[in-house]
C-alpha positions as CSV (number, residue, x, y, z in Angstrom):
1,M,0.0,0.0,0.0
2,K,1.2,3.5,-0.8
3,R,1.8,6.1,1.9
4,P,0.4,9.6,1.5
5,E,3.8,11.1,0.7
6,E,4.2,8.6,-2.2
7,L,1.1,9.9,-4.0
8,R,1.8,11.5,-7.3
9,S,-0.2,14.5,-6.3
10,H,2.1,15.0,-3.3
11,R,4.7,16.5,-5.7
12,W,2.2,19.4,-6.3
13,Y,0.7,19.9,-2.9
14,G,3.0,18.4,-0.2
15,G,6.4,20.0,-0.5
16,G,7.9,23.1,1.0
17,E,8.9,24.9,-2.2
18,L,7.3,28.0,-3.7
19,R,5.2,26.1,-6.3
20,N,3.8,23.8,-3.6
21,F,2.8,26.9,-1.5
22,S,1.2,28.3,-4.7
23,H,-0.7,25.1,-5.4
24,R,-2.1,25.0,-1.8
25,A,-3.1,28.6,-2.0
26,R,-4.9,28.2,-5.2
27,S,-6.8,25.2,-3.8
28,R,-8.0,27.5,-1.1
29,Q,-9.1,29.9,-3.9
30,L,-11.2,27.0,-5.3
31,G,-12.9,26.8,-1.9
32,Y,-11.1,23.8,-0.5
33,N,-9.6,23.5,2.9
34,P,-6.2,21.7,3.1
35,E,-7.7,18.8,5.0
36,E,-10.0,18.1,2.1
37,H,-7.2,17.1,-0.3
38,L,-3.8,16.9,1.4
39,G,-2.6,13.4,1.8
40,K,-5.6,12.0,-0.2
41,P,-5.6,10.4,-3.7
42,V,-6.6,13.1,-6.2
43,I,-9.0,11.5,-8.7
44,G,-9.4,13.0,-12.1
45,I,-12.9,12.5,-13.6
46,L,-12.7,12.8,-17.4
47,N,-16.2,13.5,-18.5
48,T,-17.3,13.5,-22.2
49,W,-20.7,15.2,-21.4
50,S,-21.9,18.0,-23.6
51,D,-25.2,19.6,-24.7
52,I,-24.9,18.1,-28.1
53,N,-24.2,14.5,-27.2
54,P,-27.5,12.7,-26.5
55,C,-25.7,9.5,-25.6
56,H,-23.9,11.3,-22.7
57,M,-26.6,13.8,-21.6
58,H,-26.8,12.1,-18.2
59,L,-23.0,12.1,-17.5
60,R,-23.1,15.4,-15.7
61,E,-25.3,13.8,-13.1
62,R,-23.3,10.6,-13.1
63,A,-20.1,12.6,-12.4
64,E,-21.7,13.8,-9.2
65,Q,-22.3,10.2,-8.2
66,V,-18.7,9.3,-9.1
67,K,-17.6,12.2,-6.8
68,R,-19.8,10.8,-4.0
69,G,-18.0,7.5,-4.2
70,V,-14.6,9.2,-4.3
71,W,-15.4,11.3,-1.2
72,Q,-16.8,8.4,0.7
73,A,-13.6,6.3,0.0
74,G,-11.4,9.2,1.2
75,G,-10.3,10.6,-2.1
76,F,-10.4,14.1,-3.6
77,P,-12.4,14.3,-6.9
78,L,-11.7,16.8,-9.7
79,E,-13.8,16.8,-12.8
80,F,-12.2,17.6,-16.2
81,P,-14.4,18.2,-19.3
82,V,-12.9,16.6,-22.4
83,A,-13.9,16.3,-26.1
84,T,-17.3,14.8,-26.5
85,L,-17.2,13.1,-29.9
86,S,-20.9,12.9,-30.6
87,E,-21.5,10.2,-33.2
88,T,-24.8,11.8,-34.1
89,Y,-23.6,15.3,-34.9
90,Q,-19.8,15.6,-35.4
91,K,-18.8,15.7,-39.1
92,P,-17.4,14.3,-41.2
93,T,-16.9,11.7,-38.5
94,P,-15.8,11.5,-34.9
95,M,-13.3,8.9,-36.0
96,L,-11.3,11.9,-37.4
97,Y,-11.0,13.1,-33.8
98,R,-10.6,9.9,-31.8
99,N,-6.9,10.3,-31.6
100,L,-7.3,14.0,-30.5
101,L,-9.3,12.9,-27.5
102,A,-6.8,10.1,-26.8
103,M,-4.0,12.8,-26.8
104,E,-6.1,15.1,-24.6
105,T,-6.7,12.2,-22.1
106,E,-3.0,11.3,-22.0
107,E,-1.8,14.8,-21.5
108,I,-4.4,15.8,-18.9
109,L,-3.5,12.7,-16.8
110,R,0.2,13.5,-17.2
111,S,0.2,17.3,-16.6
112,Y,-2.2,17.6,-13.6
113,P,-1.8,16.4,-10.0
114,I,-3.8,13.3,-10.7
115,D,-3.3,10.0,-8.9
116,G,-6.0,8.0,-10.6
117,A,-8.6,8.5,-13.2
118,V,-12.3,7.8,-13.8
119,L,-13.0,7.8,-17.5
120,M,-16.6,8.5,-18.5
121,G,-17.7,7.7,-22.0
122,G,-19.7,5.3,-24.2
123,C,-20.6,6.9,-27.5
124,D,-18.7,5.0,-30.1
125,K,-15.2,6.7,-30.3
126,T,-15.1,8.0,-26.7
127,T,-14.5,4.5,-25.2
128,P,-11.4,3.6,-27.3
129,A,-10.1,7.2,-27.2
130,L,-10.2,7.4,-23.4
131,L,-8.7,4.0,-23.0
132,M,-5.9,4.6,-25.5
133,G,-4.9,7.9,-23.7
134,A,-5.1,6.3,-20.3
135,A,-3.1,3.3,-21.4
136,S,-0.4,5.6,-22.6
137,A,-0.4,7.6,-19.4
138,G,-0.2,4.4,-17.3
139,L,-2.0,5.6,-14.1
140,P,-4.6,3.7,-12.1
141,A,-7.8,4.1,-14.2
142,I,-11.4,2.8,-14.2
143,F,-14.0,3.2,-16.9
144,V,-17.6,4.2,-16.3
145,P,-19.7,3.3,-19.4
146,A,-22.6,5.6,-20.3
147,G,-25.0,2.7,-20.7
148,P,-27.5,1.9,-23.4
149,M,-30.7,3.8,-23.8
150,L,-34.1,2.3,-23.3
151,R,-35.6,0.3,-26.2
152,G,-37.5,2.3,-28.8
153,H,-41.2,1.9,-29.6
154,W,-43.4,2.5,-32.7
155,R,-47.0,1.4,-32.4
156,D,-46.7,-2.2,-31.4
157,E,-43.1,-2.7,-32.5
158,V,-39.9,-2.5,-30.5
159,L,-37.3,-0.4,-32.2
160,G,-33.5,-0.6,-32.1
161,S,-31.7,2.6,-32.7
162,G,-29.7,2.7,-35.9
163,T,-30.8,-0.8,-37.1
164,D,-34.5,0.1,-37.4
165,M,-33.6,3.6,-38.7
166,W,-31.9,2.0,-41.7
167,K,-34.7,-0.5,-42.1
168,Y,-37.6,1.9,-42.1
169,W,-35.7,4.5,-44.2
170,D,-35.5,1.9,-46.9
171,D,-39.2,1.2,-46.5
172,R,-39.9,4.9,-47.0
173,R,-37.7,4.9,-50.1
174,A,-39.6,1.8,-51.4
175,G,-42.9,3.5,-50.8
176,L,-44.1,1.1,-48.1
177,I,-44.5,3.8,-45.5
178,G,-45.2,7.6,-45.7
179,D,-44.3,10.8,-43.9
180,A,-46.8,10.3,-41.1
181,E,-45.3,6.9,-40.2
182,L,-41.8,8.4,-40.5
183,S,-42.7,11.2,-38.1
184,E,-44.0,8.7,-35.5
185,L,-40.8,6.7,-35.9
186,E,-38.7,9.8,-35.4
187,R,-40.4,10.4,-32.0
188,G,-40.0,6.8,-30.8
189,L,-36.6,5.7,-32.0
190,A,-34.5,7.2,-29.2
191,R,-36.4,7.5,-25.9
192,S,-33.9,8.2,-23.2
193,P,-30.3,9.1,-22.3
194,G,-27.7,6.5,-23.3
195,H,-26.0,5.2,-26.4
196,C,-27.5,2.9,-29.0
197,M,-29.3,-0.1,-27.4
198,T,-28.4,-2.5,-30.3
199,M,-25.0,-4.3,-30.4
200,G,-23.5,-1.3,-32.3
201,T,-20.1,0.2,-31.8
202,A,-21.0,1.7,-28.5
203,S,-22.2,-1.5,-26.8
204,T,-19.5,-3.4,-28.4
205,M,-16.7,-1.2,-27.1
206,T,-18.1,-0.7,-23.6
207,S,-18.4,-4.5,-23.4
208,A,-14.8,-4.7,-24.6
209,A,-13.8,-2.3,-21.9
210,E,-15.5,-4.6,-19.3
211,V,-13.9,-7.8,-20.4
212,L,-10.5,-6.1,-20.6
213,G,-11.0,-5.7,-16.9
214,L,-11.4,-1.9,-16.8
215,T,-14.9,-1.6,-15.4
216,L,-16.8,-3.0,-12.4
217,P,-18.4,-6.4,-13.3
218,G,-21.6,-5.9,-15.3
219,A,-21.1,-2.2,-15.8
220,A,-21.4,-2.1,-19.6
221,S,-24.9,-3.7,-19.8
222,I,-26.7,-1.5,-17.3
223,P,-29.3,0.8,-19.0
224,A,-28.3,4.4,-18.7
225,V,-31.4,5.4,-16.7
226,D,-31.6,2.4,-14.4
227,S,-30.9,3.2,-10.7
228,A,-28.2,0.5,-10.9
229,H,-26.3,2.8,-13.2
230,H,-26.2,5.5,-10.4
231,R,-24.9,2.9,-8.0
232,M,-22.3,1.7,-10.4
233,A,-21.0,5.2,-10.9
234,A,-20.6,5.8,-7.2
235,A,-19.0,2.3,-6.7
236,S,-16.5,3.1,-9.5
237,G,-15.6,6.4,-7.7
238,A,-14.9,4.5,-4.5
239,R,-13.0,1.7,-6.3
240,I,-10.5,4.1,-8.0
241,V,-9.4,5.4,-4.6
242,G,-8.6,1.8,-3.6
243,M,-6.7,1.3,-6.8
244,V,-4.5,4.3,-6.1
245,W,-3.6,3.1,-2.6
246,E,-2.9,-0.4,-4.1
247,D,-0.9,1.1,-7.0
248,L,-3.0,-1.0,-9.4
249,T,-2.4,0.7,-12.8
250,I,-4.0,0.2,-16.1
251,T,-0.8,-1.2,-17.4
252,Q,-1.1,-4.2,-15.0
253,V,-4.5,-5.0,-16.3
254,L,-4.0,-4.6,-20.0
255,D,-1.8,-7.5,-21.1
256,K,-1.9,-9.8,-24.2
257,R,-4.5,-12.1,-22.5
258,A,-6.8,-9.2,-21.9
259,Y,-6.8,-8.2,-25.6
260,E,-7.3,-11.8,-26.7
261,D,-10.3,-12.0,-24.4
262,A,-11.7,-8.7,-25.7
263,I,-11.5,-10.1,-29.3
264,T,-13.2,-13.3,-28.2
265,T,-16.0,-11.3,-26.5
266,V,-16.6,-9.0,-29.4
267,L,-17.0,-11.9,-31.7
268,A,-19.3,-13.8,-29.4
269,L,-21.4,-10.7,-29.1
270,G,-21.7,-10.4,-32.9
271,G,-20.2,-7.0,-32.3
272,S,-19.4,-4.0,-34.5
273,T,-16.7,-4.2,-37.2
274,N,-15.4,-0.9,-35.8
275,A,-14.0,-2.9,-32.8
276,V,-11.4,-4.4,-35.1
277,I,-9.8,-1.0,-35.7
278,H,-10.2,0.2,-32.1
279,L,-8.8,-2.9,-30.4
280,I,-5.8,-2.9,-32.7
281,A,-5.1,0.7,-31.8
282,M,-5.8,0.1,-28.1
283,A,-3.4,-2.8,-28.0
284,G,-0.8,-0.8,-29.7
285,R,-0.9,1.7,-26.9
286,S,-0.2,-1.2,-24.5
287,G,2.8,-2.2,-26.6
288,I,1.0,-5.4,-27.6
289,P,0.8,-6.4,-31.3
290,V,-2.7,-7.3,-32.4
291,S,-3.5,-7.8,-36.1
292,L,-6.4,-8.7,-38.4
293,A,-5.1,-12.3,-38.3
294,D,-5.9,-12.5,-34.6
295,F,-9.5,-11.7,-35.3
296,D,-9.8,-14.2,-38.0
297,T,-8.1,-17.0,-36.0
298,I,-10.2,-16.4,-32.9
299,A,-13.4,-16.0,-35.0
300,R,-13.1,-19.6,-36.2
301,R,-13.4,-21.0,-32.7
302,V,-15.8,-18.6,-31.0
303,P,-19.6,-19.0,-31.4
304,V,-22.0,-16.0,-31.5
305,L,-24.1,-16.3,-28.3
306,A,-25.6,-12.8,-28.0
307,N,-28.9,-12.8,-29.9
308,I,-29.0,-9.0,-30.2
309,R,-29.8,-6.7,-33.1
310,P,-28.5,-6.1,-35.8
311,G,-27.4,-9.7,-36.0
312,G,-30.1,-11.1,-33.7
313,D,-33.6,-10.3,-32.2
314,W,-33.2,-8.6,-28.9
315,L,-31.8,-5.3,-27.5
316,M,-29.4,-4.3,-24.7
317,E,-32.1,-3.8,-22.1
318,D,-33.1,-7.5,-22.6
319,F,-29.4,-8.5,-22.5
320,Y,-29.0,-6.8,-19.1
321,Y,-31.9,-8.6,-17.6
322,A,-30.8,-11.9,-19.2
323,G,-27.5,-11.7,-17.2
324,G,-25.6,-9.0,-19.1
325,L,-22.0,-9.4,-20.1
326,P,-21.0,-11.5,-17.0
327,G,-23.7,-14.0,-18.1
328,L,-22.3,-14.3,-21.6
329,L,-18.8,-14.6,-20.3
330,S,-19.8,-17.4,-18.0
331,R,-20.5,-19.4,-21.1
332,L,-17.1,-18.7,-22.6
333,T,-14.8,-19.4,-19.7
334,D,-12.9,-22.1,-21.5
335,L,-12.1,-19.6,-24.3
336,L,-11.0,-16.8,-21.9
337,H,-8.1,-16.2,-19.4
338,P,-9.9,-16.3,-16.1
339,E,-6.7,-16.0,-14.1
340,R,-5.9,-12.4,-15.2
341,L,-6.2,-9.3,-13.0
342,T,-9.0,-6.7,-13.3
343,V,-9.6,-3.3,-11.7
344,T,-11.5,-4.9,-8.9
345,G,-8.3,-6.3,-7.6
346,R,-9.7,-9.8,-8.3
347,T,-9.3,-12.0,-11.3
348,L,-11.8,-12.2,-14.2
349,G,-12.7,-15.7,-13.1
350,E,-13.4,-14.5,-9.5
351,N,-15.6,-11.7,-10.9
352,L,-17.6,-14.3,-12.9
353,A,-18.1,-16.8,-10.1
354,Q,-21.7,-15.7,-9.4
355,A,-22.6,-14.9,-13.0
356,R,-25.8,-16.5,-14.4
357,V,-27.9,-16.5,-17.5
358,H,-31.6,-15.9,-17.1
359,N,-32.9,-16.1,-20.7
360,D,-31.4,-18.7,-23.0
361,D,-32.7,-17.0,-26.1
362,V,-31.1,-13.7,-25.4
363,I,-27.8,-15.3,-24.4
364,R,-27.6,-18.6,-26.2
365,P,-26.1,-21.8,-24.7
366,R,-23.0,-23.1,-26.5
367,G,-25.1,-25.9,-28.0
368,N,-27.6,-23.5,-29.6
369,P,-25.5,-20.5,-30.8
370,V,-26.8,-17.7,-33.1
371,A,-23.9,-18.7,-35.3
372,A,-21.2,-21.4,-35.0
373,E,-18.4,-18.9,-35.7
374,G,-17.8,-15.3,-34.7
375,G,-19.7,-12.6,-36.6
376,V,-16.7,-10.9,-38.4
377,A,-14.6,-12.4,-41.2
378,V,-11.3,-11.0,-42.4
379,L,-10.8,-11.0,-46.2
380,H,-7.7,-10.8,-48.3
381,G,-7.0,-10.8,-52.1
382,N,-5.8,-8.6,-54.8
383,L,-8.4,-6.0,-54.0
384,A,-7.4,-5.9,-50.3
385,P,-3.8,-6.9,-49.9
386,S,-3.7,-5.7,-46.3
387,G,-7.1,-7.0,-45.5
388,A,-10.8,-6.1,-45.3
389,V,-13.6,-7.1,-43.0
390,I,-17.2,-8.1,-43.3
391,K,-19.9,-8.7,-40.6
392,H,-21.2,-11.8,-42.5
393,L,-23.6,-12.6,-39.7
394,A,-25.7,-9.5,-40.7
395,A,-25.6,-10.3,-44.5
396,E,-28.0,-12.3,-46.6
397,P,-26.4,-15.7,-46.9
398,H,-26.7,-16.0,-50.7
399,L,-24.4,-13.0,-51.1
400,L,-21.5,-14.5,-49.1
401,T,-20.3,-16.1,-52.3
402,H,-21.0,-13.7,-55.2
403,T,-19.4,-12.5,-58.4
404,G,-20.8,-9.3,-60.0
405,P,-20.0,-6.3,-62.1
406,A,-18.6,-3.2,-60.3
407,V,-20.5,0.1,-60.1
408,V,-17.8,2.5,-58.9
409,F,-18.3,5.8,-57.0
410,D,-15.3,8.0,-56.4
411,N,-16.6,9.6,-53.2
412,Y,-19.7,10.0,-51.1
413,A,-21.0,13.0,-53.1
414,D,-20.6,11.0,-56.3
415,L,-22.6,8.1,-54.6
416,K,-25.5,10.4,-53.6
417,K,-25.6,11.8,-57.2
418,R,-25.6,8.5,-59.1
419,I,-27.0,5.8,-56.8
420,E,-30.4,5.8,-58.5
421,N,-28.9,4.7,-61.9
422,P,-31.5,2.4,-63.3
423,A,-28.8,0.2,-64.9
424,I,-27.8,-1.0,-61.4
425,T,-29.1,-4.5,-60.8
426,A,-29.3,-6.8,-57.7
427,D,-26.2,-8.6,-59.0
428,S,-24.1,-5.4,-59.2
429,V,-21.3,-4.8,-56.7
430,L,-21.4,-1.3,-55.4
431,V,-17.9,0.1,-54.9
432,L,-17.2,3.3,-52.9
433,R,-13.7,4.7,-52.8
434,G,-12.2,7.9,-51.4
435,S,-13.6,7.2,-48.0
436,G,-10.7,5.7,-46.0
437,P,-8.6,7.2,-43.2
438,L,-7.1,9.8,-45.5
439,G,-9.7,10.0,-48.3
440,G,-12.8,10.3,-46.1
441,P,-11.2,12.1,-44.3
442,G,-11.4,10.1,-41.1
443,M,-12.9,7.0,-42.5
444,P,-16.6,7.9,-42.2
445,E,-19.4,5.4,-41.7
446,Y,-20.4,5.4,-45.4
447,G,-19.9,1.7,-45.9
448,M,-23.6,0.7,-45.8
449,L,-24.1,2.1,-49.3
450,P,-27.8,2.7,-50.0
451,I,-29.6,0.3,-52.3
452,P,-31.2,2.1,-55.3
453,A,-34.9,2.8,-54.8
454,H,-35.9,0.8,-57.9
455,L,-34.4,-2.3,-56.4
456,L,-36.0,-1.6,-53.0
457,E,-39.3,-1.4,-54.7
458,Q,-38.6,-4.9,-56.2
459,G,-38.0,-6.3,-52.7
460,V,-34.2,-6.2,-52.8
461,R,-32.8,-5.5,-49.3
462,D,-29.2,-6.5,-49.6
463,M,-26.4,-6.2,-52.1
464,V,-22.6,-6.7,-52.1
465,R,-21.0,-3.4,-51.2
466,I,-17.3,-2.7,-51.0
467,S,-15.5,0.4,-49.6
468,D,-12.5,1.7,-47.7
469,A,-15.0,3.3,-45.3
470,R,-16.4,2.0,-42.0
471,M,-20.1,1.4,-41.3
472,S,-22.2,2.0,-38.2
473,G,-22.2,-1.0,-35.8
474,T,-26.0,-0.8,-35.9
475,S,-25.9,-1.4,-39.7
476,Y,-26.3,-4.7,-41.5
477,G,-25.9,-6.1,-45.0
478,A,-23.2,-7.7,-47.2
479,C,-20.8,-4.8,-46.7
480,V,-17.1,-5.3,-47.2
481,L,-15.3,-2.6,-45.1
482,H,-11.9,-1.2,-44.2
483,V,-10.3,-2.2,-47.5
484,A,-6.6,-1.6,-47.0
485,P,-4.6,0.0,-48.3
486,E,-7.2,2.7,-49.0
487,S,-7.8,4.1,-52.5
488,H,-6.5,7.6,-51.5
489,V,-2.9,6.2,-51.1
490,G,-3.1,4.1,-54.2
491,G,-4.6,0.9,-52.9
492,P,-6.2,-1.4,-55.5
493,L,-9.6,0.0,-54.9
494,A,-8.4,3.1,-56.8
495,L,-7.9,1.0,-59.9
496,V,-11.4,-0.6,-60.1
497,R,-13.5,0.5,-63.1
498,D,-17.2,0.1,-63.9
499,G,-18.0,-3.3,-65.2
500,D,-15.0,-5.1,-63.7
501,L,-16.0,-8.4,-62.1
502,I,-15.5,-8.7,-58.4
503,T,-15.7,-11.9,-56.5
504,L,-16.6,-12.1,-52.8
505,D,-16.0,-15.5,-51.2
506,V,-16.5,-15.3,-47.4
507,P,-16.1,-19.1,-46.8
508,S,-12.6,-18.9,-48.4
509,R,-12.0,-15.4,-46.9
510,T,-11.1,-13.8,-50.3
511,L,-12.0,-10.6,-52.1
512,R,-10.8,-10.6,-55.7
513,L,-10.9,-8.2,-58.6
514,E,-11.1,-10.4,-61.7
515,V,-8.6,-8.3,-63.7
516,S,-5.2,-9.5,-64.8
517,D,-2.0,-8.3,-63.0
518,A,-0.8,-6.8,-66.3
519,E,-3.9,-4.7,-66.7
520,L,-3.8,-3.6,-63.0
521,A,-0.1,-2.6,-63.5
522,R,-1.1,-0.5,-66.5
523,R,-3.9,1.2,-64.6
524,R,-1.5,1.9,-61.6
525,A,1.0,3.6,-63.9
526,E,-1.8,6.0,-65.0
527,W,-3.1,6.7,-61.5
528,T,-2.5,10.1,-60.1
529,P,-2.5,10.7,-56.3
530,P,-5.2,13.1,-55.1
531,A,-4.4,16.5,-53.6
532,P,-4.0,16.7,-49.8
533,R,-7.2,17.2,-47.9
534,F,-5.8,19.7,-45.3
535,E,-3.3,22.5,-45.6
536,R,-3.0,23.3,-41.9
537,G,-4.3,22.6,-38.3
538,Y,-5.2,19.4,-36.8
539,G,-6.3,18.0,-40.2
540,A,-2.8,18.4,-41.5
541,L,-1.3,16.7,-38.4
542,Y,-3.8,13.9,-38.8
543,S,-3.0,13.5,-42.5
544,E,0.8,13.3,-41.9
545,H,0.6,10.7,-39.2
546,I,-2.5,8.5,-39.5
547,T,-2.0,4.8,-40.1
548,Q,-4.2,2.5,-42.3
549,A,-7.2,0.6,-41.1
550,D,-5.3,-2.7,-40.6
551,E,-2.9,-0.8,-38.2
552,G,-5.7,0.7,-36.1
553,C,-5.8,4.3,-37.6
554,D,-3.6,5.6,-34.7
555,F,-0.9,8.2,-35.1
556,G,2.4,6.6,-35.5
557,F,4.1,8.9,-32.9
558,L,1.5,8.0,-30.3
559,A,1.5,4.2,-31.0
560,R,5.2,3.8,-30.8
561,A,7.1,2.7,-27.7
562,G,8.9,5.3,-25.7
563,H,9.1,7.1,-22.3
564,N,7.9,10.6,-21.5
565,P,9.2,12.2,-18.4
566,E,7.0,13.1,-15.5
567,P,6.6,16.9,-15.1
568,D,8.5,18.8,-12.5
569,A,5.6,19.9,-10.2
570,G,7.7,21.8,-7.7
């Protein structure tokens, strides 16, 4: 156990130098008496709340509950507002700014008198960003997930945010519903604070944070408005104080086994393809190599047990009452590393000792899985030399082996302008380029390319779609994503032309452009790199340092190993 004078914050507050005197005086200016903070762990609460992030609209209140737990455990809480990354509103995509929040997190934890951190997030990119920054800083840290919103409702139907938005928008384009129904859907789709209640990126990544060992057991599944969420926040505040005294850092929790278990869990959940990029980047911050090959290898032995939309039938609220993530993990213990440490100070196996499943349709038994293999497949071939991914669990089975002629769009604006081309058939392969990490910019969620209205009217609801973009974790369909290298840097996607035959073969894990090597070489010689997207500012920094999708889209200078000195606080 640490002694008070060994606390990191003691360097700011506890010495006899001029700066120490100044820090104590300024604490009095803030309204604190010395006995409130001297000799106590200072806990930084990094809060991604904002007025424009509906997923986090309750985190201002939850921060107060975290503070309550910190005070009760004998710590001293300080709240820090950090970038909010609202998936709904930030354009062109919050993915462009994930690394900015990661940098902010790391530098706040390093530059202030913080002994331990509570990280508050949940909306898609906030979870990996906060954890990437905290992993680089290396202090004791615990994650408080924002929690899923309540299930949506329309008339007598239960709605899943994102998933049913896409579904009913296509019905509107097909003429099956009108403006009145759409208006009703608009009012019933998102009913409460919290992130998407489907197994989209938010639920996938908060679940990953839990299995990594960075939350209290069961935290990721609790609905945002449930009173259990209030109690979890307070308990997390209390626990971080204990972690500081025990000197239990995030570095001790995040080892190779933790990331293997996170991949296993994401696949068993039928989780978002975005988790592939984020977990590769997060592992890189821990100095642990994780690649697309790890996902493909693990996917072949992990069944999908979570029957949650978009790949299943239920929603996160149902998942919570069925036993939540601990219940699901209790059915995977032979595929996990139960001996590893978590932020509770206990092992993963000890945390799961009392876990139970209460609904065998929501969380399936191993003998009756939603799918025999994990819901994400990794593809390679001459169209994706560095890899691509597909959430084949959410695609129509007949499209998983398909050859068809390409219809190529150079960017999203081009797609919107020409998608209603009557020459497009159900056999066509829609190709979108110019939407990767550099080309997007930021790799927006354009990958669920819309199906032309004339095909929707014929009952077509899925087509093979290929891009260097991402797609929302709430989306579905035969969408090949994250094609690497991206077209903007001269990847083979840049060389595809209308009418070229493309073969998708998920069982053999291949994606092939049926064009000869000689013809591709000729096209490459004619290809001209596009002009840079940004001339200055953060965009220019991003463009100079971003890595490709298969490498996690981190900044090279953040992902590399190396030591940064502690600041001189006195």
